[in-house]
VOGU-3710 file (C-alpha; in Angstrom, 3 decimals, decimal comma):
1> mlvlvapgqg> 75,268/112,112/139,255  79,018/112,791/139,674  81,484/111,268/140,818  85,105/112,498/141,672  88,718/109,964/140,761  92,168/110,057/141,490  94,442/108,848/139,395  96,884/106,218/140,088  101,076/105,653/139,367  101,834/106,258/136,519
11> aqtpgfltpw> 99,707/109,732/135,568  102,044/112,093/136,792  104,388/114,345/134,556  107,244/116,657/134,688  106,249/119,947/135,758  102,530/119,416/136,227  102,375/120,752/139,499  104,176/124,697/138,432  100,906/126,041/136,932  98,851/125,126/140,179
21> lelpgladrl> 101,671/126,821/142,383  100,197/129,837/141,277  96,735/129,558/143,400  96,700/130,723/146,197  97,500/129,368/149,434  98,704/125,800/147,315  102,247/125,792/147,912  102,365/126,865/151,729  99,582/123,874/151,576  102,007/121,163/150,021
31> gawsevagid> 105,176/122,706/151,876  103,034/121,133/155,017  101,918/118,384/153,465  105,659/117,560/152,685  106,943/117,269/156,306  104,170/114,760/156,300  104,844/112,972/153,084  108,759/112,628/154,300  109,461/114,771/150,254  109,915/118,253/149,302
41> lvaygttada> 106,183/118,102/146,320  106,909/121,353/145,410  110,198/120,291/144,451  109,322/117,355/143,190  106,351/118,843/141,216  108,282/120,830/139,774  111,975/120,963/138,806  112,042/117,175/139,272  112,677/114,932/135,210  110,966/111,674/135,003
51> deirdtavaq> 113,485/109,086/136,541  112,917/110,955/140,091  109,388/111,128/140,040  108,822/107,601/138,795  110,023/106,765/141,869  107,659/104,435/144,374  108,641/106,689/146,696  108,322/109,908/145,044  105,295/109,379/143,215  102,876/107,817/145,677
61> pllvaaalaa> 102,711/111,049/147,967  103,299/113,198/144,913  100,096/112,095/142,540  97,750/111,274/146,618  98,645/115,486/147,718  98,194/117,057/143,721  95,241/114,987/143,561  94,087/116,791/147,823  95,448/120,047/146,131  92,966/119,656/143,174
71> aealgaspdl> 90,545/118,991/145,350  90,746/121,575/147,363  91,131/123,958/144,619  87,485/122,727/142,287  85,606/122,541/145,590  83,760/120,319/144,772  80,591/117,730/146,753  80,753/114,794/144,472  77,677/111,760/145,098  80,325/109,351/144,579
81> laghsvgefa> 83,856/109,565/144,861  86,355/106,076/143,650  90,709/106,336/143,473  92,272/103,905/141,396  95,226/101,784/142,916  96,965/104,678/145,000  94,561/107,709/143,941  92,220/105,638/146,600  94,230/107,352/149,105  92,867/111,056/147,769
91> aaalagvlts> 89,268/109,569/148,142  89,346/108,269/151,144  90,458/111,891/152,339  87,498/112,821/150,478  84,857/110,697/151,991  85,997/111,408/155,617  87,131/108,492/156,000  91,252/109,560/156,280  92,711/112,913/157,302  94,626/114,441/154,500
101> eqalglvrer> 97,379/114,000/156,891  96,893/110,227/157,478  96,447/109,479/154,383  100,108/111,217/153,363  101,332/109,375/156,469  100,052/106,130/155,289  101,141/106,552/151,350  104,526/107,052/152,469  104,506/104,146/154,396  103,447/102,011/151,219
111> aqamakaaav> 104,585/103,497/148,332  108,491/102,997/150,580  107,455/99,465/151,708  106,026/98,486/147,719  109,778/100,220/146,564  111,605/97,879/149,002  109,738/94,882/147,665  109,349/95,206/144,269  113,664/95,410/144,477  113,525/91,314/146,110
121> tetgmtavlg> 112,837/90,531/142,536  113,081/91,887/138,688  109,686/91,746/137,823  107,381/94,495/135,958  103,778/94,952/134,215  102,556/95,113/130,608  99,036/96,602/129,357  97,769/94,773/126,890  95,347/96,781/125,033  92,304/95,052/122,577
131> gveadvlaai> 92,249/91,443/122,316  89,299/89,052/123,411  89,111/89,644/127,680  89,122/86,060/128,244  91,983/85,560/125,292  93,836/87,315/127,437  93,176/86,243/131,031  93,743/82,474/129,842  97,316/83,578/128,362  98,196/85,757/131,677
141> erhgltpani> 97,273/83,056/133,748  99,332/80,503/131,351  102,465/82,312/132,000  102,070/82,744/135,316  101,821/86,532/135,461  98,598/88,331/137,827  96,191/90,577/136,215  97,209/93,423/138,739  94,453/95,734/137,036  91,233/95,091/135,345
151> ngagqivagg> 90,622/98,182/133,663  87,282/97,378/131,261  87,690/98,920/127,590  89,248/96,595/127,185  92,438/97,728/129,176  94,349/94,405/131,072  97,413/95,075/132,690  100,053/91,806/133,682  102,112/92,231/136,740  104,720/89,193/137,036
161> tleqlaafkd> 108,961/88,270/136,597  110,364/89,783/133,955  111,476/86,336/132,326  106,998/86,227/132,223  106,614/89,141/131,493  109,413/88,517/127,668  107,635/84,570/127,401  103,863/86,700/127,055  105,167/89,184/124,495  106,162/85,690/123,506
171> dapararlip> 103,436/84,065/122,644  100,595/87,601/122,688  96,636/87,169/122,461  95,540/87,141/119,081  94,176/91,039/117,777  96,217/92,519/121,574  98,567/94,936/121,864  101,461/94,499/124,270  102,572/97,973/126,483  105,695/97,393/128,732
181> lkvagafhtg> 104,799/100,277/131,927  107,854/101,756/132,829  107,045/100,379/136,738  109,303/99,841/139,431  107,789/96,486/139,957  105,007/94,293/140,022  102,287/95,815/141,769  99,190/95,014/143,162  100,503/90,868/142,965  101,955/88,201/145,348
191> hmapavdalr> 104,844/90,306/144,883  103,617/92,841/146,968  103,028/90,674/149,842  106,005/92,025/152,006  104,237/95,420/151,268  101,115/94,812/152,896  102,394/93,711/156,419  104,250/96,920/156,632  100,898/99,295/155,428  98,884/97,318/158,194
201> eaawnvvpgd> 101,110/98,013/160,867  101,551/101,670/159,803  97,748/101,726/160,290  97,996/99,831/163,398  96,389/102,893/165,310  95,090/105,386/162,756  90,729/105,500/163,819  89,194/105,672/160,273  86,174/107,460/160,120  82,792/106,273/158,688
211> pqvtllsnad> 82,027/107,556/154,298  80,306/111,144/153,604  80,015/110,682/150,884  79,335/106,908/148,605  82,502/105,319/147,720  84,294/103,235/145,373  86,700/99,834/146,096  88,644/98,723/144,015  88,160/95,268/145,235  85,229/94,443/143,605
221> grpaatgaef> 83,821/97,995/142,398  81,024/97,985/145,794  80,594/101,127/147,630  82,382/100,494/151,388  80,014/100,093/154,102  82,711/101,691/157,065  86,088/103,139/157,161  87,336/100,217/158,579  86,345/97,839/155,693  88,215/100,551/153,908
231> vqrlisqiss> 90,550/100,906/155,579  91,773/96,940/155,787  91,025/97,128/152,033  93,588/99,684/151,428  96,105/97,067/152,759  94,529/94,408/150,774  95,130/96,217/147,803  98,604/96,237/147,816  99,009/92,925/146,364  95,226/92,694/144,321
241> pvrwdlcmat> 94,212/93,384/141,529  92,476/96,903/141,050  88,861/95,780/139,525  88,604/98,988/138,048  85,526/97,974/135,578  83,522/96,955/138,441  83,771/100,267/139,739  82,642/101,638/136,291  80,327/99,235/136,321  79,094/100,803/140,016
251> maelgvtkmi> 78,705/104,325/138,580  76,715/103,065/135,358  74,458/101,124/138,059  74,607/104,285/140,206  73,595/106,388/137,311  76,370/108,485/137,298  76,206/111,510/134,300  79,095/113,523/134,991  82,929/112,787/135,391  85,632/115,122/137,386
261> ellpggtltg> 88,830/113,223/137,564  91,638/114,995/139,939  94,895/116,558/138,673  96,930/115,305/137,136  94,041/113,821/134,944  93,221/111,695/131,606  94,183/108,729/132,611  90,498/107,820/133,938  88,770/109,758/131,991  89,732/108,483/128,598
271> lakrglrgve> 89,115/105,026/130,469  85,193/106,288/130,691  84,539/107,722/127,320  85,235/103,984/126,165  83,559/102,529/129,274  80,716/104,842/129,911  79,473/106,065/127,201  76,963/109,229/127,378  79,120/109,957/130,285  80,130/113,906/131,146
281> tvalktpddl> 84,052/114,512/131,607  86,768/117,106/133,002  90,123/115,827/133,333  92,005/118,639/135,862  95,640/118,599/134,098  95,883/122,852/134,425  94,326/125,024/136,775  92,850/126,578/133,532  90,124/123,193/133,901  88,467/124,181/137,025
291> daarelik> 86,504/126,224/134,611  85,705/123,640/133,115  85,393/121,648/135,133  82,758/123,719/137,492  80,742/124,217/134,619  80,213/120,495/134,814  78,988/121,026/138,072  76,056/123,674/137,395
//
């Protein structure tokens, strides 16, 4: 059983789209999507520096467009689809819940609303690697933080104000390593509540289709029953924790044996190597990885 997964914010690196523009038609596709996304996807994916593509309003549409373009180039027919955070929009489009244009249009609104919400209060996120999960979660709660991403494989991301994160650093859980993340704010926490309302308004006239492929939700790791349900979850997920650990648990339950991570790959296949032992993985980073992915599918 093959699962196709789309990464979330933070997976982007300067110039990561450059080699992909050599594929026939891909530059034209990104050019057309740029009109919908409201940014120059080609420029940001090739010549922009790390600070420019760290901007939430840039990173989110860039990541969704990259995942969709890589999926088109791959041409796979997966048994299962899932995305991490903003990657859920790419997964929704690949499952037939949204068109590519609808996904990018909604992501544009999501990204701008989240950037605006992040500017209200100085917030951030810290990755916690290792430690006993119960102890890590207790420490996060003790400092008034939110476990914004519970990724499995010994990785939890805490979100909250910079003051809360500083206190958390001084009172770190035993045997855990803390890594501050270079993000604009505390995503998937209550600080993003204003962005929920903005995306709900933007999605008002969207008529989703039902999933044509089993599509997992970050909310609880379970398959979405209808497209309408999944879109509502996309909206509420902005201020709710990402439960990638539960997504991986469902993948194991359903018998996933192969995983391909769409561009820019590496993060989710890395988690799978620890959280889904025995599952064969390929991460799409350059077009050279397409052959390995197709071989895995065979």
